[in-house]
C-alpha positions, -999 to 999 in steps of 0.1 A, spaced: 341 303 -106 307 315 -117 285 289 -133 255 297 -154 226 272 -157 224 257 -191 188 245 -192 188 233 -228 220 213 -225 233 228 -258 270 230 -259 276 210 -228 303 184 -229 311 152 -212 346 146 -197 364 117 -213 382 110 -181 354 109 -155 322 112 -176 310 143 -157 287 165 -178 301 200 -179 286 234 -188 294 248 -223 316 276 -208 338 252 -188 374 250 -201 382 221 -177 361 194 -161 344 207 -129 347 173 -113 383 161 -121 399 193 -137 408 174 -169 411 199 -198 381 202 -222 387 183 -254 395 204 -285 364 217 -303 380 227 -336 355 204 -354 382 180 -366 379 161 -333 347 144 -345 362 138 -380 392 120 -393 414 131 -365 393 118 -336 417 106 -309 447 123 -325 464 150 -304 494 173 -306 520 162 -282 551 179 -267 580 154 -261 592 160 -225 618 132 -224 634 110 -250 656 81 -240 671 50 -258 657 17 -247 688 -4 -237 694 -34 -259 667 -23 -284 682 -11 -316 666 23 -327 637 22 -301 631 53 -280 609 57 -249 592 91 -249 573 109 -222 547 131 -241 524 158 -229 491 155 -248 472 180 -228 455 154 -205 472 164 -172 497 136 -170 522 126 -197 518 94 -216 546 70 -225 551 62 -261 577 39 -277 588 48 -312 615 41 -337 611 75 -355 647 89 -359 636 125 -361 622 129 -325 640 145 -296 632 163 -264 612 195 -272 597 181 -305 560 187 -312 545 155 -326 511 141 -335 500 112 -313 473 87 -321 459 80 -286 446 47 -273 413 41 -291 421 62 -321 416 45 -355 447 42 -377 435 27 -409 412 -1 -398 430 -7 -365 422 9 -331 454 19 -312 458 -2 -281 481 1 -251 508 -25 -258 543 -35 -248 569 -25 -273 605 -35 -266 595 -44 -230 580 -9 -223 543 -2 -221 533 23 -249 501 43 -245 497 54 -281 517 59 -313 534 87 -331 519 95 -365 538 99 -398 529 124 -425 514 97 -448 493 83 -419 477 118 -415 472 123 -452 499 151 -452 522 156 -481 560 153 -476 577 133 -449 584 96 -449 565 67 -434 593 60 -410 596 95 -395 573 113 -371 550 141 -383 563 173 -366 546 206 -360 561 240 -349 569 240 -311 566 278 -308 532 282 -324 502 283 -299 480 266 -325 500 234 -318 496 233 -280 496 199 -264 461 183 -267 451 203 -297 437 185 -328 462 183 -357 456 205 -387 443 191 -421 477 198 -438 513 196 -428 523 230 -412 554 247 -425 583 242 -400 606 272 -395 
């Protein structure tokens, strides 16, 4: 790929995975190929560390009533494992994930064992995101067929209309 020197450093970005400083035009890290974080502006606001995720797999955790183990694509290259008790999640769902380090209320999300499975984030509910509608015990869902809700994107300010 052609790289242009960016002498001022304006618009350059640092990879969250390997800390390599990339040129403003780079869509992926030149060192480790991790995708560039979303720059919709919301990423440095209230949704810092929150990502749209595509549920790749969803399986019951044996012996754990209502808990599900999900494999979720959050646009970071390799899927993350998330444990949830949200009843409205299935393979193919598009969800909002609070990644490790994201602030939910006054608490930072940590990698932790839930039902004997290591969970690398948590699914968000509509109230958690400040969205109207939806209950506190269900996952916030976004349309799976809309490119605005690609894995890794920052969630919108308001709940999107599901078709």
